[in-house]
C-alpha positions in Angstrom: -14.1 166.6 -113.3 -14.4 169.8 -115.4 -15.1 172.1 -112.3 -12.2 170.8 -110.0 -12.3 174.0 -108.1 -15.9 172.8 -106.8 -14.3 169.8 -104.7 -11.5 171.4 -103.2 -10.2 174.2 -101.1 -7.0 174.7 -101.3 -5.4 173.7 -104.8 -2.4 171.8 -102.5 -5.0 169.4 -101.4 -5.0 167.9 -105.0 -1.5 169.6 -106.9 1.1 171.9 -106.3 4.8 172.3 -106.0 5.9 172.3 -102.2 9.1 173.7 -101.0 10.7 172.2 -97.9 14.0 171.4 -96.8 15.8 168.8 -95.0 16.8 168.6 -91.4 19.0 165.6 -90.4 22.0 164.0 -91.2 24.1 164.6 -95.0 21.1 166.1 -96.2 20.6 168.6 -93.9 19.9 171.9 -95.3 19.4 170.3 -98.5 16.6 172.3 -100.3 14.0 170.5 -102.6 10.7 171.0 -103.9 7.8 168.2 -104.1 5.7 167.9 -106.9 1.7 166.3 -107.3 -0.1 166.8 -110.1 -3.4 165.6 -109.5 -3.4 162.2 -111.5 -0.8 160.1 -108.9 2.2 161.5 -110.8 4.6 162.9 -107.5 8.3 163.8 -107.8 10.8 164.8 -105.4 13.0 167.7 -107.1 16.7 168.6 -105.5 17.0 172.3 -105.7 20.4 172.3 -104.0 21.5 169.4 -106.4 21.1 170.6 -109.9 17.2 170.3 -109.8 17.6 166.4 -110.1 15.0 164.1 -109.3 15.4 162.1 -106.0 11.6 160.3 -106.3 9.4 159.5 -108.7 5.9 157.7 -107.8 2.8 157.5 -109.5 -0.4 156.1 -107.7 1.6 155.6 -104.7 3.8 152.8 -106.8 7.9 153.7 -106.8 9.4 153.9 -109.8 12.8 155.6 -109.3 16.2 153.7 -106.8 17.7 155.8 -104.5 21.1 154.8 -103.3 22.6 153.8 -100.1 24.3 157.2 -99.6 20.6 158.5 -99.8 20.0 162.7 -100.0 23.6 164.0 -99.7 24.2 167.9 -99.8 26.1 169.6 -102.3 28.7 170.1 -99.7 29.8 166.5 -99.6 30.4 166.2 -103.7 34.1 165.5 -104.1 35.4 165.6 -107.7 38.4 163.5 -107.0 38.4 160.3 -108.6 35.3 157.9 -107.9 34.4 159.9 -104.9 31.3 160.9 -106.8 29.5 157.7 -105.2 29.7 158.9 -102.1 27.5 161.7 -103.0 25.2 159.9 -105.5 21.8 159.4 -104.5 21.0 158.2 -108.0 17.3 159.1 -108.0 15.2 159.5 -110.9 17.8 161.6 -112.7 21.3 162.6 -112.1 22.8 165.3 -114.4 26.1 164.3 -115.7 28.4 167.1 -117.2 28.9 169.8 -118.3 32.8 169.2 -119.1 32.9 165.8 -118.5 30.8 162.6 -118.6 32.8 158.8 -118.0 35.7 157.6 -116.0 38.1 160.1 -113.7 40.6 161.3 -115.9 43.3 164.1 -116.6 43.4 166.6 -119.2 46.1 169.7 -120.0 46.4 169.2 -116.0 42.9 169.3 -114.6 41.7 166.5 -113.6 37.9 165.4 -114.0 36.3 163.1 -111.5 33.3 160.9 -112.3 31.0 162.1 -114.5 31.7 165.5 -113.9 30.5 168.4 -111.3 27.1 169.6 -112.6 25.0 167.1 -110.2 26.6 168.9 -107.0 25.6 172.4 -108.1 22.9 174.2 -106.3 20.5 176.0 -108.5 19.7 179.7 -108.5 16.7 181.6 -109.6 14.4 179.1 -108.7 10.8 179.6 -109.6 7.8 176.8 -108.7 4.3 177.7 -109.1 1.1 176.5 -111.2 0.8 178.2 -114.8 -2.9 178.4 -115.5 -2.1 180.2 -119.0 -5.2 179.2 -122.0 -7.0 177.9 -119.2 -4.2 174.9 -118.5 -3.2 174.0 -115.4 0.7 173.1 -116.0 3.4 173.2 -112.3 6.2 174.9 -113.7 9.6 174.4 -111.6 12.7 175.9 -113.1 16.6 177.4 -112.5 19.6 177.7 -113.6 23.1 176.0 -112.3 26.4 177.8 -113.0 29.8 175.8 -113.8 32.2 178.8 -113.7 35.7 179.4 -112.2 37.3 183.0 -113.2 39.7 182.5 -116.0 38.2 179.3 -117.4 34.7 177.9 -118.1 31.7 180.0 -118.0 28.5 177.3 -118.8 25.1 177.4 -117.3 22.4 174.6 -117.5 18.8 176.4 -117.3 16.4 173.6 -116.4 12.7 173.7 -116.4 10.1 171.3 -115.4 6.5 171.0 -117.5 3.9 168.8 -115.3 0.6 169.3 -116.7 -1.9 168.7 -114.0 -4.1 165.7 -114.2 -1.5 164.5 -117.1 0.5 161.1 -116.6 3.4 162.7 -118.2 5.8 165.6 -117.6 8.6 167.4 -119.9 12.4 168.4 -118.8 13.8 171.0 -121.0 17.6 171.8 -120.5 19.4 174.4 -122.1 23.0 174.8 -122.1 24.3 178.0 -123.1 28.4 179.1 -123.4 28.6 182.5 -121.7 32.4 183.0 -122.1 34.3 184.2 -125.5 36.3 181.0 -126.4 34.6 177.8 -127.3 34.1 175.0 -124.8 33.9 171.2 -124.8 30.5 170.0 -123.5 29.7 166.6 -122.5 26.1 166.1 -120.9 24.0 162.9 -119.7 20.7 162.5 -118.2 21.3 159.5 -115.7 17.8 158.4 -115.5 17.2 155.3 -113.3 14.8 152.9 -112.0 14.2 150.9 -109.1 11.8 148.4 -107.1 9.0 147.2 -107.5 9.1 148.4 -111.2 12.5 147.2 -111.7 12.0 143.3 -111.0 12.2 140.3 -113.0 8.7 140.7 -114.1 10.3 144.0 -116.3 11.7 144.6 -119.6 13.6 147.0 -121.5 12.3 148.1 -124.7 15.1 150.0 -126.6 14.9 150.4 -130.6 18.6 149.8 -131.1 20.6 149.7 -134.2 24.0 149.6 -132.6 24.7 148.0 -129.4 28.6 148.0 -128.3 29.3 146.8 -124.8 31.5 148.7 -123.1 33.7 145.8 -121.3 33.9 142.1 -121.1 31.5 141.6 -118.3 28.8 143.6 -120.9 30.0 141.3 -123.9 29.1 138.2 -121.6 25.6 139.9 -120.8 24.8 140.8 -124.3 22.6 137.7 -125.0 19.6 139.2 -122.1 20.8 142.8 -121.9 16.9 143.3 -122.4 15.9 141.1 -119.4 15.7 141.6 -115.3 16.9 139.0 -113.0 16.9 138.5 -109.5 19.2 140.3 -107.2 22.6 138.5 -106.3 25.2 139.2 -103.3 27.7 139.8 -106.4 27.2 141.4 -109.6 29.5 143.0 -112.0 27.7 146.2 -113.8 26.9 145.8 -117.4 27.2 149.3 -119.6 26.2 149.3 -123.2 26.4 152.3 -125.7 23.0 152.3 -128.0 22.2 154.0 -131.1 18.7 154.4 -131.2 16.4 153.9 -134.5 14.2 157.1 -134.9 11.6 158.5 -137.0 12.5 160.7 -139.4 12.1 163.8 -137.5 14.8 162.0 -135.1 12.3 161.3 -132.3 12.9 158.0 -130.6 11.6 156.5 -127.4 12.8 153.6 -125.0 11.1 152.7 -121.5 11.0 149.9 -119.1 7.7 147.9 -118.7 6.1 145.7 -116.1 2.9 144.0 -117.3 2.5 142.2 -113.7 2.4 145.6 -111.9 0.8 146.9 -115.4 2.7 150.1 -115.4 5.8 151.4 -117.3 8.0 154.6 -118.0 8.8 155.7 -121.4 11.3 158.5 -122.0 11.2 160.2 -125.6 14.0 162.5 -127.1 15.6 163.1 -130.5 18.5 161.3 -131.5 20.1 164.8 -133.1 20.3 166.3 -129.4 21.4 162.6 -127.9 23.2 160.6 -130.0 23.8 158.2 -127.8 22.0 155.9 -125.1 24.2 154.2 -122.1 22.2 151.4 -120.5 23.7 150.7 -116.9 22.8 147.7 -115.6 23.0 147.0 -112.1 21.5 144.1 -110.2 23.4 143.6 -107.4 21.4 143.2 -103.8 21.1 146.6 -102.3 22.3 148.1 -106.1 19.6 147.1 -107.9 18.8 149.6 -110.5 18.5 149.8 -114.4 20.0 152.9 -115.8 18.9 154.5 -119.3 21.0 157.7 -119.9 20.4 159.8 -123.2 23.9 161.6 -124.1 25.0 164.3 -126.1 28.2 162.1 -126.8 29.6 158.9 -126.1 30.4 158.2 -122.6 34.3 157.7 -123.4 35.4 160.8 -120.8 37.0 163.8 -122.0 40.5 162.7 -122.5 39.8 159.7 -124.6 37.0 161.7 -126.3 39.9 164.7 -127.0 42.1 161.9 -128.2 39.6 160.5 -130.5 38.5 163.9 -132.1 35.3 163.2 -130.7 34.8 166.2 -128.2 31.9 168.3 -129.4 32.2 172.3 -128.6 29.7 174.8 -128.1 30.5 178.0 -129.4 30.7 181.4 -127.5 27.4 182.9 -127.0 25.3 180.1 -128.1 23.1 177.6 -126.7 22.1 173.9 -127.0 18.6 172.7 -126.3 18.2 168.9 -124.8 14.8 167.8 -123.9 13.4 164.4 -122.6 9.3 163.7 -122.3 8.4 161.1 -119.6 5.5 159.5 -120.0 4.0 157.1 -117.5 2.7 153.7 -119.0 -0.6 153.0 -117.1 -2.2 149.5 -117.3 -1.2 146.6 -119.9 -3.0 148.3 -123.2 -0.9 151.5 -123.0 2.3 149.6 -122.7 1.0 147.2 -125.6 1.1 150.5 -127.5 4.1 151.5 -126.5 5.7 148.3 -127.2 4.3 148.6 -130.8 5.1 152.0 -131.5 8.7 151.3 -130.6 8.8 148.6 -132.6 8.0 150.7 -136.0 10.5 153.2 -135.4 
């Protein structure tokens, strides 16, 4: 409809970004923004958790995974060891970094918990609006997260979402800036996760791998079927793979999860220059039934091992790096087939 305004009263009838606050349990006080774009795309962005995405649905069908701990406020985050898992809601997006990704470690007397601290940091300077520049309606949600301490690091993650009204895609823009005065090690990963019903034995991972490295013996044992999805089982040892993806000459690549029975899929597109590694997390246990596709600025070695191997990347003082991802909802088997064909030709 070209004249949508003729058919509705308030825009919230069809689209918008609506802020609200949780009121119970460990989520009490968490500020969030629910976004509806008028095409069936809906997401829940947690303002108090790094502007990460807890839920993603399309036309009423769930695409993401919510862990058994549910939404947890930032005050419950504990950086010690694996305590991160007690507040790991998973969602469609949990951000990892900015100074460490991977298993806990200690470097130069400083302890780093699983996947770093950024996902437990609330956003500042948040905005949520519908931008109607040039006659096009785009929902924009933005804010900044500071990972900073006196005498130490001074890093800022600026995040913004661009969600066109009436379309079936959105863009996540991330900029990491070192506003300190010394070079700072940076490790960054977007932990993007898929759940039931998109994730089921009818689903298939579509990934243009050029190199695949299993993390351990459990992953090695599952190499022959790393793309396939099985029924949930009572006991399942997670399988993790490190991928280097094929790309166009420009560096652009795409990876996704498709489900032809559901006639739906999700594609992630990004630059292998920005994200040279993609981690695959496959966990098919009952209640922990999730597949993660995780674009990363570095291999998920952990800071200690990366430093020992000389693989630690540094961001120079007063410099910034941009790392963007586009998310497309594949609606219908024709769209799925086109996506599979495009990926096969990378």
